[in-house]
Residue, then its C-alpha position, 0 to 999 in steps of 0.5 A: x632293640x632297646x628303647x631309649x626311655x627307662x623304667x624306674x621303681x618307686x616303692x610305696x610300702x611305707x605309704x600305701x602298704x601301711x594303709x593295709x587294713x588291720x596292719x601297719x609298721x612301727x617307725x623303726x620298721x619303716x626306716x629299715x625298709x627305707x634302708x633295704x630299698x636303698x640297698x636294693x637300688x630302688x629309685x624312690x621311696x614314698x616314705x610317709x605323710x608329712x601332714x600326719x603329726x605322728x610321722x614327723x619325727x620319723x620323716x625328719x630323722x630319715x631325711x637326716x639319714x639322707x643328708x648323712x649319706x646313709x639313705x643315698x641315692x634313694x629319693x624320699x618323697x611324701x604324699x599329700x592331698x592336692x590342697x595348698x594347706x597340705x604343702x604349707x604344713x609339709x614345709x612347716x613340719x618337715x624338711x621334705x623336698x619331694x612330694x606327690x599331690x593327689x586328687x580324684x579325677x573320675x566322674x564316679x569319685x568326684x561326684x560320689x566323694x565330693x557330692x557337689x562341693x568340688x566339681x570337675x569343670x568350672x562350668x559344672x558349678x561356677x564359684x565352686x572349687x574344681x579339680x584341675x584348678x585345685x591341682x594347679x594351685x597346689x602345684x604352684x604352691x609346691x614350687x613357691x615353697x621350694x619343693x624340688x620334684x612334684x608328682x601329680x596323682x590322678x586318683x581313679x585314672x583308670x575310670x577317668x575318660x581320656x579327654x579329661x585325663x589328658x586335659x588334667x595331665x597337660x595342666x600339670x605339665x604346664x605348671x611344672x609337674x615332674x610326673x603324672x601318676x596314673x592310678x588304677x585305684x580299684x584295679x579296674x584296668x587290664x594289661x591291654x586297656x592300660x597299655x593303650x591309655x598310657x601310650x595315648x597319654x604319653x603321646x598327647x602330653x609328653x610327661x613321664x608316667x607313674x603306674x599305680x596299680x591295685x590287685x583287685x582283679x589279680x592283675x596289678x603286676x601285669x597292668x604295671x608292666x603293661x602300663x610302663x610299656x605303653x609309656x615307654x612306647x609313647x616316648x616317656x620314662x615310666x615309674x612303677x609303684x610297688x609294695x613289698x610282698x604286694x601289701x596295700x589296701x584291699x587286695x594289695x598293690x603290685x609286688x616289688x619283686x614280681x615287677x622287677x622279675x617281669x621287667x628283667x625276665x619276661x619274653x616281651x621285656x628282656x633286652x627290649x626295655x631298660x629297667x633302672x640299672x641300679x636295681x639289685x635283684x639279689x636283695x629280694x629275699x632279704x627285703x621280702x623276709x623282713x617285710x613279712x616279719x615286720x607286717x606279721x604276714x607270712x609269705x604265701x608258699x607259692x609267692x613269686x620268687x620268694x615263696x617256699x615252693x618257688x624253687x621246690x620240685x616234687x613231681x617225678x618229671x619235674x624233679x628229674x628235669x630240674x636235676x638234669x638242667x635247672x633251666x628245664x623247670x626254673x626260669x631264673x636262679x634262686x641265687x639271683x634273689x639272694x636265696x640259697x644260704x641255709x637258715x640256722x634256727x637256734x634250739x638250745x640256749x638263747x639270750x635275746x634283747x627286749x624291753x626287760x633286758x639286763x646289761x649282761x644278756x644285752x652285751x652277749x647279744x651284741x657280742x654275737x653281732x661283733x659290735x663292741x661298746x667302749x664302756x658300760x655307760x655306752x652299752x647302758x645307753x644303747x640298752x635303754x634304746x633297745x628296750x624302747x625299740x622292743x616296746x615300739x615294735x612289740x616283737x623281738x628285734x632283728x639283727x639289722x634293727x639292733x645294728x641300726x640302733x647301735x650305729x645311729x642311736x640319736x636317729x633311732x631315738x628320734x624315730x621312736x619318739x611320738x608325742x601326742 
């Protein structure tokens, strides 16, 4: 029997994924990920930092794509600290209407990071800023300035005692928070503890719960789906934070495709819990391949669903069984993921578009994409943008990136404009 509450996906590749040490994404690449997430039916993309100056043109350009109907119906949300000034700067510099505000709640982090400057309870330091009041003040400021939805993040929730976490969440609800984000910031939870805690939080507070799980103990996907189960069993909707290919700080975040498959195919969730019906699994291969290319990180051979060996069989017993009936050794079909088409690698002459391309070679590239220009003037304008895009990404442009630049040249220009 299905539960009435649903599970939604909020992908944070463009916020937490790009915080991966030694890695990052160009603004054009972040835009392409938003487009792919939208195509995939993902509910929301946490697409960046509204108070970070080099993000502003990219953020506003993507919000313009949303206004144009290109990035619809996905919601684009920003991440800020639970500081009123951050809300004011977000509204000043961007047109963002959806935010998540974040502040630490555990004793370890409050004491270890703030070292007495900020306290958990007013009684611990009369006159000093305290965590709940800072969160409430920021939340109120969001509403005053017209922010439409506000998620409240309890950083290090998994190491925060239940009593304080419930008190924090109740205050958030009383002041109009849309959701409470339960952050397993260090990957400390296991599927059993997070289930019990999110179910308790849901029952005690009655506010939808986001699950933000890290993979330090290798359980990010398991904890995410278990936490979502706890929220739904407790009577509220659940929102799972994911990153494409499990990118993220340290050992990464919950893998987007792994989470979707766990919710759609595992024995405990299939036909029992409702994943947002808009989610399209057949986009999995495309988005995983693009993120791998953009980050410059190969997909592990044994990665769930999209690894090279996910549907490979060599052992005699396995190969024989799979050939007789794929269900013998395959839990789901590769076609469901958008896999199965042969990849053609050109080994003869290639004309590519890059930062030093000329007009003849450039037009040859776009002819193959079946994109025509009305005259050389238009082609030259797009060529100039493609040159800049190649400098911007520092890698050959994909066909999808080339098409995007041709279709939305002025948006592309804004995305790639970063002025120190």
